[in-house]
C-alpha positions as CSV (number, residue, x, y, z in Angstrom):
1,M,206.9,7.3,60.7
2,K,206.5,6.0,64.2
3,F,203.5,4.7,66.1
4,V,200.8,7.4,66.0
5,Y,199.3,8.3,69.4
6,G,197.4,11.2,70.8
7,I,194.3,11.1,68.6
8,G,191.6,8.7,67.7
9,H,190.5,5.6,69.6
10,Q,193.6,4.6,71.5
11,V,192.5,1.0,72.3
12,S,195.1,-0.6,74.5
13,V,195.0,-3.6,76.8
14,T,196.4,-2.3,80.1
15,W,195.9,-5.5,82.1
16,F,195.3,-9.0,80.9
17,E,194.6,-12.3,82.7
18,T,193.7,-15.7,81.6
19,R,192.8,-19.0,83.1
20,N,192.8,-22.5,81.7
21,V,193.6,-21.7,78.1
22,R,195.6,-24.8,76.9
23,A,199.0,-24.7,78.7
24,V,198.2,-21.7,80.8
25,R,196.5,-22.5,84.1
26,E,196.5,-18.9,85.4
27,A,198.5,-15.9,84.3
28,G,198.2,-12.1,84.5
29,F,200.3,-9.2,83.4
30,A,200.3,-5.5,82.5
31,P,201.3,-5.1,78.8
32,A,203.1,-2.1,77.2
33,A,201.0,0.1,75.0
34,E,203.3,-0.6,72.0
35,I,205.3,-3.8,71.8
36,N,205.3,-6.9,74.1
37,L,207.7,-9.7,73.6
38,L,206.9,-13.1,75.1
39,V,210.0,-15.4,75.3
40,G,210.3,-19.0,76.4
41,E,211.0,-22.5,75.3
42,N,208.8,-24.4,72.8
43,G,205.8,-25.7,74.7
44,S,206.1,-23.1,77.5
45,G,202.7,-21.5,76.8
46,K,203.6,-18.5,74.6
47,T,201.2,-19.4,71.9
48,S,198.5,-20.1,74.5
49,V,198.8,-16.5,75.7
50,L,198.3,-15.2,72.2
51,E,195.4,-17.5,71.8
52,A,193.8,-16.1,74.9
53,L,194.3,-12.6,73.6
54,Y,192.7,-13.6,70.3
55,I,189.7,-14.9,72.2
56,L,189.4,-11.6,73.9
57,G,188.9,-9.8,70.6
58,S,187.0,-12.5,68.6
59,G,185.4,-15.0,70.9
60,R,187.2,-17.8,69.2
61,S,190.6,-19.5,68.8
62,F,192.9,-19.0,65.8
63,I,194.0,-22.6,66.1
64,N,190.9,-24.6,66.9
65,A,187.4,-23.9,65.6
66,Q,185.8,-25.4,68.7
67,L,186.5,-23.1,71.6
68,E,185.7,-25.7,74.2
69,N,188.7,-27.7,72.8
70,V,190.9,-24.9,73.9
71,V,190.0,-25.4,77.6
72,R,193.0,-26.8,79.6
73,R,192.8,-30.5,80.1
74,G,191.1,-31.3,83.4
75,A,189.5,-27.8,83.8
76,A,185.8,-27.1,83.4
77,A,186.0,-23.7,81.7
78,L,188.4,-21.1,80.3
79,Q,188.3,-17.4,81.1
80,V,190.0,-14.3,79.7
81,V,189.6,-10.9,81.3
82,A,191.2,-7.6,80.3
83,K,191.2,-3.9,81.3
84,I,190.8,-1.9,78.1
85,E,191.7,1.7,77.8
86,E,190.1,3.7,75.0
87,A,190.2,7.5,74.6
88,G,191.0,7.9,78.3
89,R,188.2,5.6,79.5
90,E,188.8,2.2,81.1
91,S,186.5,-0.7,80.8
92,V,186.7,-4.4,81.7
93,L,185.9,-7.0,79.1
94,G,185.7,-10.8,79.8
95,V,184.9,-14.0,78.1
96,E,184.1,-17.3,79.8
97,R,183.5,-20.6,78.1
98,A,182.5,-23.8,80.0
99,I,182.7,-27.1,78.3
100,G,179.3,-27.9,76.8
101,A,177.9,-24.4,77.4
102,A,177.6,-21.2,75.4
103,P,180.2,-18.5,75.8
104,V,179.4,-15.8,78.4
105,I,180.6,-12.3,77.6
106,H,180.7,-9.4,80.1
107,L,181.4,-5.7,79.6
108,D,181.9,-3.7,82.8
109,G,180.1,-6.5,84.7
110,V,177.1,-6.5,82.4
111,K,176.4,-9.6,80.3
112,V,176.2,-8.8,76.6
113,D,175.2,-10.9,73.6
114,G,177.2,-11.8,70.6
115,F,180.9,-11.9,69.6
116,A,180.4,-8.7,67.6
117,T,180.8,-6.8,70.9
118,L,184.3,-8.2,71.3
119,A,185.3,-7.4,67.8
120,E,184.0,-3.9,68.0
121,R,185.8,-3.2,71.3
122,V,189.1,-4.9,70.4
123,P,190.0,-5.3,66.7
124,V,192.5,-8.2,66.6
125,Q,194.7,-9.7,63.9
126,V,197.0,-12.6,64.2
127,I,199.9,-13.9,62.0
128,Y,201.2,-17.4,62.8
129,P,202.9,-20.3,61.0
130,Q,199.6,-21.4,59.3
131,S,198.6,-17.9,58.2
132,N,199.8,-18.6,54.7
133,A,196.4,-20.2,54.2
134,L,195.3,-16.7,53.4
135,V,197.3,-17.0,50.2
136,I,197.2,-20.7,49.3
137,G,194.1,-22.0,51.2
138,G,190.5,-22.1,50.1
139,P,188.3,-19.0,49.3
140,T,186.9,-19.0,52.9
141,H,190.1,-17.7,54.3
142,R,190.2,-14.8,51.9
143,R,186.5,-14.0,52.4
144,R,187.1,-13.8,56.2
145,F,190.0,-11.5,55.5
146,V,187.8,-9.1,53.5
147,D,184.9,-9.3,55.9
148,W,187.1,-8.4,58.9
149,G,187.8,-5.1,57.2
150,V,184.3,-4.5,56.0
151,F,182.9,-5.2,59.5
152,H,185.0,-2.5,61.0
153,V,184.2,0.2,58.4
154,E,180.6,-0.5,57.5
155,H,178.3,-0.4,60.5
156,D,175.4,-2.1,58.7
157,F,177.5,-5.0,57.4
158,M,176.8,-7.4,60.3
159,N,173.0,-6.9,60.1
160,C,173.1,-7.4,56.4
161,W,175.2,-10.5,56.7
162,R,172.8,-12.0,59.2
163,E,169.9,-11.3,57.0
164,Y,171.6,-13.0,54.1
165,Q,172.6,-16.1,56.1
166,R,169.0,-16.6,57.3
167,A,167.6,-16.3,53.8
168,L,170.3,-18.6,52.4
169,S,169.6,-21.3,55.0
170,Q,165.8,-21.0,54.3
171,R,166.4,-21.2,50.5
172,N,168.6,-24.2,50.8
173,A,166.0,-25.9,52.9
174,A,163.2,-25.0,50.4
175,L,165.3,-26.5,47.5
176,R,164.4,-30.0,48.8
177,S,160.7,-29.6,48.0
178,V,160.1,-26.8,45.5
179,G,159.1,-27.5,41.9
180,S,159.6,-24.2,40.2
181,V,161.8,-21.1,40.6
182,A,158.6,-19.0,41.4
183,E,158.3,-20.9,44.7
184,L,161.6,-19.6,45.8
185,S,160.6,-16.0,45.2
186,P,160.2,-15.0,48.9
187,W,163.8,-16.1,49.7
188,D,165.3,-15.0,46.4
189,H,164.1,-11.5,46.9
190,V,165.7,-11.2,50.4
191,L,168.8,-13.0,49.4
192,A,169.3,-10.8,46.4
193,R,168.7,-7.6,48.3
194,A,171.1,-8.4,51.1
195,G,173.6,-10.1,48.8
196,E,174.0,-7.1,46.5
197,R,174.7,-4.9,49.5
198,I,177.3,-7.3,50.9
199,A,179.0,-7.5,47.5
200,Q,179.0,-3.7,47.2
201,Y,180.5,-3.3,50.6
202,R,183.2,-5.8,49.7
203,D,183.9,-4.1,46.3
204,N,184.3,-0.7,48.0
205,Y,186.6,-2.1,50.7
206,V,188.9,-4.0,48.4
207,E,189.2,-0.9,46.2
208,Q,190.1,1.3,49.3
209,L,192.5,-1.3,50.6
210,G,194.4,-1.6,47.3
211,P,196.7,1.4,47.8
212,Y,197.6,0.3,51.3
213,V,198.5,-3.2,50.1
214,H,200.6,-1.6,47.4
215,A,202.4,0.6,49.9
216,F,203.3,-2.3,52.3
217,A,204.2,-4.6,49.5
218,G,206.7,-1.9,48.4
219,K,208.3,-2.0,51.9
220,L,208.4,-5.8,52.2
221,F,209.4,-6.9,48.6
222,S,212.0,-5.6,46.2
223,N,210.2,-4.7,43.1
224,E,207.2,-7.1,42.9
225,T,203.6,-5.7,42.9
226,V,200.6,-7.1,44.8
227,E,197.1,-6.6,43.4
228,L,193.7,-7.6,44.7
229,Q,190.6,-8.5,42.7
230,I,187.3,-9.7,44.2
231,H,184.8,-11.9,42.3
232,R,181.3,-11.3,43.8
233,G,180.2,-15.0,43.6
234,W,178.1,-14.7,40.5
235,A,178.5,-13.6,36.8
236,G,179.0,-9.9,36.7
237,E,176.7,-9.3,33.8
238,F,173.7,-10.4,35.8
239,S,172.1,-9.1,39.0
240,L,172.1,-11.5,41.9
241,H,168.3,-12.0,41.5
242,E,168.8,-12.9,37.8
243,A,171.7,-15.2,38.7
244,L,169.6,-17.1,41.3
245,G,166.9,-17.7,38.7
246,R,169.4,-18.9,36.1
247,S,171.0,-21.3,38.6
248,F,167.7,-22.9,39.8
249,E,167.9,-26.2,38.1
250,R,171.5,-26.7,39.2
251,D,170.7,-25.6,42.7
252,R,167.7,-27.9,43.0
253,R,169.8,-30.9,41.9
254,A,172.6,-30.1,44.4
255,V,170.1,-28.9,47.1
256,T,172.3,-25.9,47.7
257,T,172.6,-22.3,46.5
258,S,175.6,-22.1,44.1
259,V,175.7,-18.3,43.5
260,G,176.0,-15.3,45.9
261,P,178.4,-13.6,48.3
262,H,179.0,-16.9,50.1
263,R,180.8,-18.0,46.9
264,A,182.9,-14.9,46.5
265,E,186.6,-15.1,45.9
266,L,189.4,-12.6,46.6
267,R,192.2,-13.1,44.0
268,I,195.7,-12.1,45.1
269,R,198.1,-11.4,42.3
270,Y,201.9,-11.3,43.0
271,A,204.3,-10.0,40.4
272,G,201.5,-10.4,37.8
273,H,200.6,-14.0,38.6
274,E,198.2,-15.8,40.8
275,A,199.9,-15.8,44.2
276,R,198.5,-19.1,45.4
277,V,200.3,-20.9,42.6
278,C,203.5,-18.9,42.1
279,A,204.6,-17.5,45.5
280,S,207.2,-19.4,47.5
281,R,206.8,-20.1,51.3
282,G,208.7,-17.0,52.2
283,Q,206.9,-14.8,49.7
284,Q,203.6,-16.2,51.0
285,K,204.5,-15.1,54.5
286,L,205.5,-11.6,53.4
287,L,202.2,-11.4,51.4
288,V,200.3,-12.1,54.6
289,Y,202.2,-9.3,56.4
290,A,201.5,-6.9,53.5
291,L,197.8,-7.7,53.5
292,K,197.2,-7.6,57.3
293,L,199.3,-4.6,58.0
294,A,197.5,-2.8,55.2
295,Q,194.2,-3.7,56.9
296,I,195.5,-2.3,60.2
297,E,196.7,0.9,58.6
298,H,193.5,1.3,56.6
299,L,191.4,1.0,59.8
300,W,193.6,3.6,61.5
301,Q,193.4,6.1,58.7
302,T,189.6,5.7,58.1
303,R,188.3,5.1,61.6
304,Q,191.2,6.1,63.8
305,R,191.1,2.7,65.6
306,R,194.1,0.8,66.7
307,T,194.4,-3.0,66.3
308,L,195.7,-5.7,68.6
309,L,198.3,-7.5,66.5
310,L,199.6,-11.0,67.5
311,L,202.7,-12.4,65.9
312,D,203.5,-16.0,66.8
313,D,207.1,-17.2,66.2
314,L,208.1,-14.4,63.9
315,P,211.9,-15.2,63.9
316,S,211.5,-18.8,62.7
317,E,209.3,-17.9,59.8
318,L,211.5,-15.3,58.1
319,D,215.1,-14.8,57.1
320,W,217.1,-11.9,58.5
321,R,216.5,-9.5,55.6
322,S,212.7,-10.2,55.7
323,R,212.6,-9.7,59.5
324,T,214.3,-6.3,59.1
325,R,211.7,-5.3,56.5
326,V,208.8,-6.5,58.6
327,F,210.1,-4.6,61.7
328,D,210.5,-1.4,59.6
329,A,206.8,-1.9,58.6
330,L,205.7,-2.6,62.1
331,R,207.1,0.7,63.3
332,Q,204.6,2.5,61.0
333,I,201.3,0.9,62.1
334,A,199.0,2.1,64.9
335,G,198.6,-1.1,67.0
336,Q,199.5,-2.8,70.2
337,I,201.8,-5.7,69.4
338,F,202.4,-9.0,71.1
339,M,205.0,-11.3,69.6
340,T,206.7,-14.5,70.6
341,A,210.3,-15.8,70.3
342,I,212.3,-18.5,72.0
343,E,214.8,-15.9,73.3
344,R,215.2,-12.1,73.0
345,G,218.5,-12.5,71.2
346,Q,216.7,-13.6,68.1
347,L,215.3,-10.1,67.7
348,D,217.6,-7.9,69.8
349,S,219.0,-5.6,67.1
350,L,215.6,-5.2,65.6
351,L,214.1,-4.0,68.9
352,D,216.6,-1.2,69.5
353,G,214.9,2.1,70.2
354,L,211.4,0.6,70.7
355,A,209.3,1.1,73.8
356,L,208.6,-2.5,74.9
357,K,208.1,-4.9,77.7
358,V,209.6,-8.4,77.7
359,F,207.8,-11.3,79.5
360,H,209.2,-14.8,80.2
361,V,206.7,-17.7,79.8
362,E,207.5,-21.0,81.6
363,Q,205.0,-23.8,82.2
364,G,202.2,-21.5,81.5
365,A,203.3,-18.8,84.0
366,V,204.1,-15.2,82.8
367,S,206.6,-13.0,84.5
368,E,208.0,-9.6,83.4
369,L,211.7,-9.4,82.7
370,V,213.3,-6.1,83.9
């Protein structure tokens, strides 16, 4: 199966420009709708371009949690701007972040609030050398993975999550002074209501995602299976309201809420074992591809939305057989792909027959190779 076009929300970046993102002082280019290869020496700015694209779809960097730290040294602010084509309609999306100031987001010249606008307009995924944290890192990485998918398929999820976070913050603050569980009732009620909905959204999503993960694992591995299980963040035999009551004494001593969706854990099993303890470095990388490509395919099949997929330094992370399997899988997803390599020759035979553009990156400048 090739890339699927002609129906659904054909989100594509048709023009992209960025200023003052790490190594890139100023760059602009017109990407291909399918595959874009950025080539250049180490330190040339290839990853900085991917980082700028990621900011476009998320409002944050995939490398540094503090966006202002991504601003090029000596500059006052970073900026990313793109023309986005969706279902035949073009819009202009931009993000600006000055050091010491809040981000400013514009859509067609109008200022909008919240990074959710970016995520809704441009679903973006990234796979880079540190992405194996999804498999071997802490539970936060896997919760973010699940919540990316839930956000894009459940319209009420963001409102529910915000309600939960407000109640959680208030409950944690109240734990410093309350003397009985009854005094926490106003927060426990809201927390339990929102938390149960979040958990149900996650349960449904992981169940739906399972067959897609299984399918991509079959393409990337020989015989091994990959299974997903999500633990809600509290004992399954109790409601969240009951679990909050039972954890009161422990929570009061620790001055933090110990149960709820913020403590959920996605368990990834590979070949029947816990992936974070049994998978090799190469297997971890292929697991990341299986998981994220499954998300992209699920989003396309359920919402007909394409994803912006960023692949940093793919050749150095995988052996030749694994690269071949990954490229066979990439041919089947509905997404606009940007990938980096030191030179095209590292991927030449894998790129045969694909519609692509190649860009050379040098000292932060981007030029198309023809």
